[in-house]
C-alpha positions, 0 to 999 in steps of 0.5 A, a space after each residue: 543484524 539485517 541484510 542489506 537487501 532482504 526479500 519477504 513473501 506473504 501468503 494470504 487466505 482465500 477472500 470470499 469478498 472478491 472474485 477469485 479461484 478457491 484453488 490455492 496454487 502457491 504454498 509456503 515450504 520450510 519458512 523461506 520457499 514458495 512452491 507455485 503450481 504452474 500447469 504441470 510444472 512446479 516453480 520454486 521461489 526463494 526468499 529471506 523469509 516466507 510468512 504463511 497464512 496463520 502468521 500475522 502482521 505482527 510476525 511480519 513486523 518482528 521478523 521483517 521490519 524490526 531488524 531494519 529499524 534496529 540495525 539501519 534506521 536507528 544507526 542513522 542509515 537511510 532505508 527503504 521498505 517496498 511492498 509489491 504484488 497483484 491487486 488484492 494480494 494484501 500489500 496495503 493491508 500489510 503496510 498500512 493496515 485498517 481500523 483495528 489492525 496496525 500495518 507495519 508502517 504505523 507499527 514502525 513509527 510507534 516503535 521508533 517514537 518509543 526509542 529514547 534517541 528519537 526526538 520526532 518524526 515528520 512524514 511526507 507522501 508523494 503519489 505517482 499516478 497516470 491515466 496514460 503512460 505518457 502522462 504520469 502525474 505527481 501528487 502531494 498527499 499531505 497537500 491533498 489531505 489539507 484540501 479535503 479537510 477544508 472542503 470534504 464534500 468538494 474533494 475528489 482525487 481524480 480532479 486534483 492537479 498534479 505537480 511536475 516539480 514535486 519532490 521529497 524536498 518540497 513536499 509538505 510534511 506532518 508531524 507523527 505521534 504514537 497516537 495519530 500514526 495510523 490515522 494520518 497514514 490512513 488519511 493520506 492513503 484515502 486522498 490518493 487515487 483509489 478505486 475498486 477493481 475486480 481483485 480489490 474493492 479498495 485498490 491503490 491505483 498509483 504508486 505511493 511513497 511515504 517519506 518519514 524523516 526521523 530526527 534523532 539525538 546527536 545524529 543527522 536526520 535519517 529517512 525511513 521510506 516505505 513504498 506502496 506499489 500499485 497492483 502488478 497484474 494489469 488488465 487481469 485485475 479487471 476481467 471483462 466488463 461483466 466480470 468487473 460489475 459482478 465483482 463490485 456487486 459481490 464486494 457490496 453484498 459482503 459489505 466490503 464496498 459502498 458506492 453512491 447512486 452516481 457511482 452505481 450509474 457510472 460503472 461502465 465509465 468506471 470500467 473504462 477508466 480502470 482499463 486505461 490505468 491497467 494499460 499503463 
């Protein structure tokens, strides 16, 4: 049976597509510890479970997510799963995934829909994003997705209007199936505020919450909530302007980032915008 609160850490391998030190300062020990070299000192961090580089997202699902589904969600208990860490550390990759690689959220939705007790699942998604700390906006990503689908060439998340009255009760919802769960979650992510940083060519710039309402036989609706937090490191995700531009060029050379001509010309403004975000 799962604990009421469990903590997990995942160590990812070196990524040649971004500008980062090849030296590994943190390592997994005994399956539940992270040892981190901090100058002359070595700091120890304890977790419920640590997933090392050879372990896959399937392992994270089986040992980290599946107990929450079996012993909480399927028993009618609202539960939350949060991913937190630096920009480029693999939060969205682990939670959402990408083409050809399911993250633990779509895996969870497929797993729940395979259970006889589950009748259907609807998802809403709200993003909290702000250029300045004094002005944080809330965005209905299902509504944003519908806007993009109706006028794909005109849609731009950075010109979208926020909704100060938005909450989980009035946010729009979409029905999830086993076939569409990855595509819908990915599409919702794509209409959020995403932009390249020095540490991640496709960085989530806001905090995004996925509210999955699970309808089950003979039970009240239960909420399975997943939170994809924006990078925690602030200005270090950007570096200097030259480092930022060089990092984008490296990502493009590795096929990890595509910028149109307008974006290529606007790298300096892109850096200024990211700097404001990092200061929130």
